[in-house]
C-alpha positions as CSV (number, residue, x, y, z in Angstrom):
1,X,0.0,0.0,0.0
2,X,1.6,3.3,-1.2
3,X,1.4,6.3,1.0
4,X,2.1,10.0,0.4
5,X,2.8,11.7,3.8
6,X,2.8,15.5,4.3
7,X,4.0,16.8,7.7
8,X,6.2,19.9,8.2
9,X,7.6,18.9,11.6
10,X,10.7,16.7,10.8
11,X,10.6,14.5,14.0
12,X,6.9,13.7,13.6
13,X,7.3,13.1,9.8
14,X,10.2,10.8,10.4
15,X,8.4,9.0,13.2
16,X,5.3,8.4,11.0
17,X,7.5,7.2,8.1
18,X,9.1,4.6,10.4
19,X,5.8,3.6,12.0
20,X,4.1,3.1,8.6
21,X,7.0,1.2,7.1
22,X,7.1,-1.1,10.2
23,X,3.5,-2.0,9.5
24,X,4.1,-2.9,5.8
25,X,3.3,0.4,4.1
26,X,5.4,1.8,1.2
27,X,6.2,5.5,1.6
28,X,5.9,6.9,-1.9
29,X,6.8,10.4,-0.7
30,X,7.2,12.2,2.6
31,X,7.1,15.9,2.1
32,X,6.9,19.1,4.2
33,X,5.3,21.8,2.1
34,X,2.1,22.4,0.2
35,X,3.7,22.6,-3.3
36,X,5.6,19.4,-2.6
37,X,2.4,17.7,-1.6
38,X,0.5,18.8,-4.6
39,X,3.3,17.5,-6.9
40,X,3.5,14.2,-5.1
41,X,-0.3,13.6,-5.2
42,X,-0.4,14.5,-8.9
43,X,2.7,12.4,-10.0
44,X,2.7,9.3,-7.7
45,X,-1.0,8.2,-7.6
46,X,-0.8,6.9,-4.0
47,X,-3.3,4.5,-2.4
48,X,-3.8,6.9,0.5
49,X,-2.6,10.4,1.5
50,X,-1.9,11.2,5.1
51,X,-1.9,15.0,5.3
52,X,-1.3,17.7,8.0
53,X,-3.9,20.4,7.6
54,X,-1.4,23.2,8.1
55,X,1.7,23.2,5.8
56,X,4.2,25.8,4.6
57,X,4.3,28.3,3.0
58,X,1.0,29.6,4.3
59,X,0.6,27.5,7.5
60,X,-3.2,27.9,7.2
61,X,-5.1,25.1,5.6
62,X,-2.7,24.4,2.7
63,X,-2.5,20.7,3.3
64,X,-6.2,20.3,3.3
65,X,-6.7,22.3,0.2
66,X,-4.0,20.3,-1.7
67,X,-5.8,17.1,-0.6
68,X,-9.2,18.5,-1.7
69,X,-7.8,19.6,-5.1
70,X,-6.3,16.1,-5.6
71,X,-9.7,14.5,-4.8
72,X,-11.3,16.7,-7.4
73,X,-8.8,15.5,-10.0
74,X,-9.0,11.9,-8.8
75,X,-12.4,11.4,-7.3
76,X,-12.3,9.0,-4.3
77,X,-8.7,9.5,-3.5
78,X,-8.4,8.2,0.2
79,X,-7.3,11.1,2.5
80,X,-6.6,11.0,6.2
81,X,-6.2,14.5,7.6
82,X,-4.2,15.3,10.8
83,X,-4.9,18.4,12.8
84,X,-3.7,19.9,16.1
85,X,-7.3,21.0,17.0
86,X,-10.9,20.2,16.1
87,X,-11.9,22.3,13.1
88,X,-15.4,21.6,12.1
89,X,-15.1,23.5,8.9
90,X,-12.2,21.3,7.8
91,X,-14.2,18.2,8.6
92,X,-17.2,19.5,6.6
93,X,-15.0,20.3,3.6
94,X,-13.4,16.9,3.6
95,X,-16.8,15.1,3.8
96,X,-18.5,17.3,1.3
97,X,-18.3,15.2,-1.8
98,X,-19.3,12.0,-0.1
99,X,-16.9,9.7,-2.1
100,X,-13.9,7.6,-1.2
101,X,-12.2,7.0,2.1
102,X,-11.8,10.0,4.4
103,X,-10.5,10.5,7.9
104,X,-9.9,13.3,10.3
105,X,-7.8,12.7,13.4
106,X,-6.3,14.9,16.0
107,X,-2.5,14.5,16.2
108,X,-2.8,13.1,19.7
109,X,-4.2,9.9,18.1
110,X,-0.9,9.4,16.2
111,X,0.8,8.5,19.5
112,X,-1.5,5.4,19.7
113,X,0.3,3.4,17.0
114,X,-2.4,0.7,16.7
115,X,-5.2,3.2,16.4
116,X,-3.4,5.4,13.8
117,X,-2.4,2.4,11.6
118,X,-5.9,1.1,11.8
119,X,-7.2,4.5,10.7
120,X,-4.9,4.6,7.7
121,X,-5.9,1.1,6.6
122,X,-9.6,1.9,7.0
123,X,-9.4,5.1,5.0
124,X,-7.3,3.4,2.3
125,X,-9.9,0.7,2.0
126,X,-12.6,3.3,1.3
127,X,-13.9,3.6,4.9
128,X,-14.1,6.5,7.3
129,X,-12.0,7.3,10.4
130,X,-13.3,10.3,12.3
131,X,-11.8,11.5,15.6
132,X,-14.3,11.0,18.5
133,X,-13.9,14.7,19.5
134,X,-15.0,15.8,16.0
135,X,-18.1,13.5,16.2
136,X,-19.0,14.8,19.6
137,X,-18.9,18.4,18.5
138,X,-21.0,17.7,15.4
139,X,-23.5,15.9,17.6
140,X,-23.5,18.5,20.3
141,X,-24.5,21.2,17.8
142,X,-27.9,19.7,17.3
143,X,-29.3,19.7,20.8
144,X,-32.6,21.6,20.6
145,X,-35.9,19.8,21.2
146,X,-37.0,20.8,17.7
147,X,-34.0,19.0,16.2
148,X,-34.3,15.4,14.8
149,X,-31.3,14.4,16.9
150,X,-33.3,15.0,20.0
151,X,-35.6,12.1,19.0
152,X,-32.8,9.6,19.5
153,X,-32.5,7.7,22.7
154,X,-29.2,7.8,24.7
155,X,-28.3,4.4,23.3
156,X,-29.0,5.4,19.8
157,X,-26.8,8.5,20.2
158,X,-24.1,6.3,21.4
159,X,-24.5,4.0,18.4
160,X,-24.5,7.0,16.1
161,X,-21.2,8.3,17.5
162,X,-19.6,4.9,16.9
163,X,-21.1,4.7,13.4
164,X,-19.7,8.1,12.6
165,X,-16.2,7.0,13.6
166,X,-16.4,4.4,10.9
167,X,-17.2,1.3,13.0
168,X,-19.1,-1.6,11.5
169,X,-22.2,-3.0,13.2
170,X,-20.1,-6.0,14.5
171,X,-17.5,-3.6,16.0
172,X,-20.2,-1.5,17.6
173,X,-21.8,-4.6,19.1
174,X,-18.5,-5.7,20.5
175,X,-17.8,-2.3,22.0
176,X,-21.3,-2.0,23.6
177,X,-21.4,-5.7,24.6
178,X,-24.7,-6.4,22.8
179,X,-25.8,-8.5,19.9
180,X,-25.2,-7.4,16.3
181,X,-28.9,-7.8,15.7
182,X,-29.6,-5.2,18.4
183,X,-27.2,-2.8,16.7
184,X,-29.0,-3.4,13.4
185,X,-32.3,-2.4,15.1
186,X,-30.7,0.7,16.6
187,X,-29.3,1.6,13.2
188,X,-32.6,1.3,11.5
189,X,-34.2,3.5,14.2
190,X,-31.5,6.1,13.8
191,X,-32.0,6.4,10.0
192,X,-35.8,6.5,10.4
193,X,-35.7,9.2,13.0
194,X,-33.2,11.3,11.1
195,X,-35.1,10.9,7.8
196,X,-32.2,9.1,6.1
197,X,-32.5,6.2,3.7
198,X,-31.1,3.0,5.1
199,X,-28.1,1.7,3.2
200,X,-25.9,-1.4,3.5
201,X,-22.9,0.8,2.5
202,X,-21.2,1.6,5.8
203,X,-19.1,4.5,4.4
204,X,-22.1,6.1,2.7
205,X,-24.3,5.8,5.8
206,X,-21.6,7.5,8.0
207,X,-21.1,10.3,5.5
208,X,-24.8,10.8,5.2
209,X,-25.2,11.0,9.0
210,X,-22.3,13.4,9.3
211,X,-23.5,15.6,6.4
212,X,-27.0,15.7,7.9
213,X,-25.7,16.7,11.4
214,X,-23.5,19.3,9.9
215,X,-26.2,20.8,7.7
216,X,-27.5,24.2,8.7
217,X,-24.7,25.3,10.8
């Protein structure tokens, strides 16, 4: 699996390269600036891009914009974005087109090697890996009694958070120590209450839920 990595901090970039190589990934390029990232994504056709949101020369959202531009040129390009803080705008932009694997992790998650490597693999396979703090903020925004989210039971909200992180029904069942059949029932209830069409496509259902929760900010 070929990875293009963009991170301007040398020690973190070097550490991520070593970590990914140790888990069987091929590093197609490891760059530190936006222009280098744009060139690498255009020329190397990686299986997944792992990208810091903020890169030189602007140190704003150059990494994210390079990734979004690459996804426009190659729809569905898997992208895992790393950020120092939760930025809901960045998460919304990344999820906007609803295609291909996407992920948004806080950099703190990088220090959990197993969690980080799992997220890279999940995104590369076309799935979703969203940081729990991002999900919580998206969910918290819809808290009024007139919001559809208010119709969910506490258990359904818990299931929704895990769904949005990219977990399968089986993984959610294991996490909550219930049967997979019970999770399937909760999932059906969630979609019905949110007015979303039920789908067997895990990635699409997560993106649909996130897009709905993010609508109308």
